[in-house]
C-alpha positions in Angstrom: 14.1 -83.6 23.2 10.8 -84.5 24.9 9.7 -81.0 25.0 10.7 -80.6 21.3 8.7 -83.6 20.3 5.6 -82.5 22.2 5.8 -79.0 20.5 6.3 -80.5 17.2 3.4 -82.8 17.5 1.2 -80.1 18.9 2.0 -77.9 15.8 1.3 -80.7 13.3 -2.1 -81.4 15.1 -3.0 -77.7 14.9 -2.3 -77.5 11.2 -4.7 -80.4 10.7 -7.3 -79.1 13.1 -10.9 -78.3 12.0 -11.7 -74.5 12.3 -15.1 -73.2 13.2 -15.0 -71.3 9.8 -14.8 -74.6 8.0 -17.9 -76.0 9.7 -19.7 -72.7 9.1 -18.9 -72.8 5.4 -20.2 -76.3 5.0 -23.4 -75.4 7.0 -23.9 -72.4 4.5 -23.3 -74.5 1.5 -25.8 -77.1 2.6 -28.4 -74.5 3.6 -28.1 -72.9 0.2 -28.6 -76.1 -1.6 -31.5 -77.1 0.5 -33.2 -73.7 0.0 -32.6 -73.8 -3.8 -33.9 -77.4 -4.2 -37.1 -76.1 -5.8 -35.1 -74.1 -8.4 -32.6 -76.7 -9.6 -32.8 -80.0 -11.4 -32.8 -83.0 -9.1 -29.7 -84.4 -10.8 -27.8 -81.1 -10.2 -28.8 -81.2 -6.5 -27.8 -84.8 -6.1 -24.3 -84.2 -7.6 -23.6 -81.0 -5.5 -24.9 -82.6 -2.3 -22.7 -85.7 -3.0 -19.6 -83.3 -3.2 -20.6 -81.7 0.2 -21.0 -85.1 1.7 -17.6 -86.1 0.6 -16.0 -83.0 2.0 -17.7 -83.6 5.4 -16.4 -87.2 5.5 -12.8 -85.9 4.8 -13.2 -83.4 7.6 -14.4 -85.8 10.2 -11.0 -87.2 11.2 -9.6 -83.7 11.7 -11.3 -83.0 15.0 -11.7 -84.7 18.4 -13.7 -81.9 19.8 -17.1 -83.2 20.9 -19.0 -80.2 19.8 -17.3 -80.1 16.3 -18.0 -83.9 15.9 -21.7 -83.3 16.7 -21.8 -80.4 14.2 -20.2 -82.7 11.4 -22.6 -85.6 12.4 -25.6 -83.2 12.0 -24.2 -81.9 8.7 -23.7 -85.4 7.4 -27.2 -86.4 8.5 -28.7 -83.5 6.7 -26.8 -84.0 3.5 -27.8 -87.6 3.4 -31.4 -86.5 3.9 -31.1 -84.1 1.0 -29.5 -86.8 -1.2 -32.5 -89.1 -0.2 -34.9 -86.4 -1.5 -33.0 -86.0 -4.8 -32.8 -89.8 -5.1 -36.5 -90.2 -4.8 -37.1 -87.5 -7.3 -34.7 -89.3 -9.7 -36.7 -92.4 -9.5 -34.6 -94.5 -7.1 -36.6 -95.4 -4.1 -34.2 -98.0 -2.8 -31.4 -95.4 -2.8 -33.7 -92.9 -1.1 -34.4 -95.4 1.6 -30.8 -96.3 2.1 -29.7 -92.6 2.3 -32.5 -91.9 4.8 -31.2 -94.7 7.0 -27.8 -93.3 6.6 -29.0 -90.0 7.9 -30.5 -91.6 10.8 -27.2 -93.4 11.5 -25.4 -90.1 11.7 -27.9 -88.2 13.9 -29.1 -90.9 16.4 -25.9 -90.7 18.4 -26.3 -87.0 18.9 -30.0 -87.3 19.6 -31.1 -84.6 17.0 -34.8 -85.0 17.4 -35.9 -82.7 14.4 -33.8 -84.6 11.9 -34.9 -88.0 13.3 -38.4 -87.0 12.9 -37.9 -85.8 9.4 -36.2 -89.2 8.5 -39.1 -91.1 10.1 -41.6 -89.2 7.9 -39.5 -89.9 4.8 -39.4 -93.6 5.6 -43.2 -93.4 5.9 -43.4 -91.8 2.6 -41.1 -94.3 0.9 -42.9 -97.2 2.5 -46.4 -96.2 1.3 -45.1 -95.5 -2.2 -43.7 -99.0 -2.2 -47.2 -100.4 -1.0 -46.1 -101.0 2.6 -48.8 -98.8 4.3 -48.8 -100.7 7.7 -44.9 -100.2 7.9 -45.4 -96.6 6.9 -47.8 -96.1 9.8 -45.3 -97.4 12.3 -42.7 -94.9 11.0 -45.0 -91.9 11.1 -46.2 -92.6 14.5 -42.7 -92.9 15.9 -41.8 -89.6 14.1 -44.8 -87.8 15.6 -43.5 -88.5 19.1 -40.5 -86.5 18.3 -41.9 -83.5 16.4 -42.0 -80.2 18.2 -42.0 -77.5 15.6 -45.2 -76.5 13.7 -43.6 -77.3 10.3 -42.6 -80.7 11.5 -46.0 -81.5 12.8 -47.7 -80.2 9.6 -45.5 -82.4 7.5 -46.1 -85.5 9.7 -49.9 -85.0 9.9 -49.9 -84.7 6.1 -47.9 -87.8 5.6 -50.0 -89.6 8.3 -53.2 -88.7 6.2 -51.6 -90.1 3.1 -50.6 -93.3 5.0 -54.2 -93.7 6.3 -55.5 -93.2 2.8 -53.3 -96.0 1.6 -54.9 -98.1 4.4 -58.4 -97.1 3.2 -59.3 -95.4 6.5 -61.2 -92.1 5.6 -62.0 -91.3 9.2 -58.3 -91.1 10.1 -57.5 -89.2 7.0 -59.9 -86.5 8.0 -58.6 -86.5 11.5 -55.0 -85.9 10.3 -55.9 -83.3 7.7 -57.8 -81.4 10.4 -54.9 -81.7 12.8 -52.6 -80.4 10.2 -54.7 -77.2 9.9 -54.4 -76.6 13.6 -50.6 -76.6 14.0 -48.8 -73.4 15.2 -46.1 -72.8 12.5 -44.6 -70.0 14.7 -43.0 -72.8 16.8 -39.7 -73.5 14.9 -36.7 -75.9 14.9 -33.2 -75.8 13.4 -33.9 -78.3 10.8 -37.3 -77.9 9.2 -37.3 -74.0 9.6 -33.8 -72.7 10.1 -32.3 -75.0 7.5 -35.5 -75.0 5.7 -36.0 -75.3 1.9 -36.4 -79.0 1.0 -36.6 -79.7 4.6 -39.5 -77.2 5.2 -43.1 -77.9 4.5 -45.2 -75.0 3.1 -48.9 -74.7 3.2 -49.1 -75.3 -0.6 -47.2 -78.5 -0.2 -49.6 -79.5 2.6 -52.5 -78.7 0.4 -51.0 -80.8 -2.5 -50.5 -83.8 -0.1 -54.2 -83.4 1.1 -55.4 -83.5 -2.5 -53.4 -86.8 -2.9 -55.0 -88.2 0.3 -58.5 -87.4 -0.9 -57.7 -89.0 -4.2 -56.6 -92.2 -2.6 -60.0 -92.7 -0.9 -61.8 -91.7 -4.1 -63.2 -88.3 -2.9 -63.1 -86.3 -6.1 -64.8 -83.3 -4.8 -62.5 -82.8 -1.8 -59.4 -83.7 -4.1 -60.4 -80.9 -6.5 -60.7 -78.4 -3.7 -57.4 -79.2 -2.1 -55.4 -79.5 -5.3 -57.0 -76.2 -6.5 -55.9 -74.6 -3.2 -52.4 -75.8 -3.6 -52.3 -74.3 -7.1 -53.6 -70.9 -5.9 -51.1 -70.8 -3.0 -48.0 -71.8 -5.1 -49.1 -69.4 -8.0 -49.3 -66.5 -5.5 -45.6 -66.8 -4.8 -42.8 -64.9 -6.7 -41.1 -66.7 -9.6 -38.0 -67.1 -7.3 -40.2 -68.7 -4.5 -42.4 -70.9 -6.6 -41.9 -74.6 -6.6 -42.4 -76.1 -10.0 -42.4 -79.6 -8.4 -45.3 -78.8 -6.1 -47.2 -76.9 -8.8 -46.9 -79.7 -11.4 -47.6 -82.5 -8.9 -50.8 -80.6 -7.6 -51.7 -80.1 -11.3 -51.6 -83.9 -12.0 -53.6 -84.6 -8.8 -56.2 -82.1 -10.1 -56.4 -83.7 -13.5 -57.0 -87.0 -11.7 -59.7 -85.6 -9.5 -61.4 -84.2 -12.6 -61.4 -87.6 -14.1 -62.9 -89.1 -11.1 -65.7 -86.6 -11.5 -66.1 -87.6 -15.1 -64.7 -84.4 -16.5 -62.3 -85.4 -19.2 -62.2 -82.1 -21.0 -61.1 -80.3 -17.9 -58.5 -82.9 -17.2 -57.0 -82.6 -20.6 -56.8 -78.8 -20.3 -55.3 -79.1 -16.8 -52.4 -81.2 -17.9 -51.3 -78.8 -20.6 -48.5 -77.1 -18.6 -47.3 -80.5 -17.3 -46.5 -81.7 -20.8 -44.3 -78.6 -21.4 -41.9 -79.6 -18.7 -38.3 -80.3 -19.7 -36.9 -83.7 -18.9 -34.9 -82.5 -15.9 -38.1 -81.4 -14.1 -40.0 -84.6 -14.6 -39.4 -85.9 -11.2 -40.6 -89.3 -9.9 -43.4 -87.9 -7.7 -44.9 -86.4 -10.9 -44.6 -89.5 -13.0 -46.1 -91.7 -10.3 -49.1 -89.3 -10.2 -49.4 -89.5 -14.0 -49.5 -93.3 -13.5 -52.8 -92.7 -11.8 -54.1 -90.5 -14.4 -53.1 -93.0 -17.0 -54.9 -95.9 -15.1 -58.1 -93.8 -14.7 -58.2 -93.3 -18.5 -58.8 -97.2 -18.8 -62.0 -97.3 -16.8 -65.0 -98.4 -19.0 -66.5 -94.9 -19.1 -63.4 -93.4 -20.7 -61.2 -96.1 -22.4 -62.9 -95.9 -25.8 -63.1 -92.2 -26.1 -60.6 -90.9 -28.6 -59.4 -88.1 -26.5 -58.8 -90.4 -23.5 -56.8 -92.7 -25.8 -54.7 -89.7 -27.1 -54.1 -88.5 -23.5 -52.9 -91.9 -22.4 -50.4 -92.0 -25.4 -49.2 -88.5 -24.5 -48.5 -89.6 -20.9 -46.5 -92.5 -22.0 -44.3 -90.4 -24.4 -43.9 -87.9 -21.6 -42.5 -90.5 -19.3 -39.7 -91.6 -21.6 -37.4 -88.8 -20.8 -37.5 -88.1 -17.1 -35.3 -86.4 -14.5 -33.7 -89.9 -14.0 -32.5 -89.9 -17.6 -30.5 -86.6 -16.9 -28.0 -88.5 -14.7 -24.9 -89.9 -16.6 -25.4 -93.6 -17.3 -29.0 -93.7 -15.9 -31.5 -96.0 -17.5 -34.6 -94.5 -19.0 -37.8 -94.6 -17.1 -39.9 -97.5 -18.3 -43.7 -97.6 -18.1 -44.9 -99.5 -15.2 -41.4 -99.4 -13.5 
């Protein structure tokens, strides 16, 4: 009887075990979603990533093997990180921060430095968008201590430059942007590079971020140069490789830089492609940049010009239907929110 019970229990346990193929399928699904992030609406990414997360959570009780548990913890952390990116693009910074912290909770026990570094950079990004630059600096410095790959270092130097720009420190902005140009992107890791996609950090993304940094310290000339470089790089890619998000955010930055240089006509022409975007592609990073354009239009040199007034009204109308509004039950984006 004892032998029979033992055999029966072993059979039941085996039928509920987690196979290597199951983990491989989940990894492939997540990698595909991360790499197609730039091609799909943020709402679609969020819904699909949430489904993968639910599947991972259901699989966790099916194994007691340390290596399988570590694999599932890493996948859970990565899918939470992807959800955080989508939540930010959909206009929910609080949800993005919570999901980033959830990703950290999954990967700290397994000491996965690349994802911990990515999350630190994301917390820095969220903090400075929320006007907490001192906290952002703490996050990015901790993350830089863990970064080993060239992509991870490029991303964190870029985030650090933006952080120092929010703190009004142009010398540190220049230092971080110069350091970003020196990284060796041949050094890879399994998160930023092998998973890649939204977790990667291309040269055009770095150039776009540099443009944003120059704007924050009111350096219109360097902002025009960096944003124009970002557009050149993204437009040199094939249609399948091109990130509309990076292209449109760099376009908005370029328009703001042109306004800083008192070139209203160029800014109006630059923003033309932005206004053609369908609602599902009007992500929060773009809307926040358009806030800056809208504010610049109210400076004394511009606010009474008919073209500036019309552009401001166009921006307000554009914001009413955003990527956030494509989620079922989501509130509309409100001016100033």
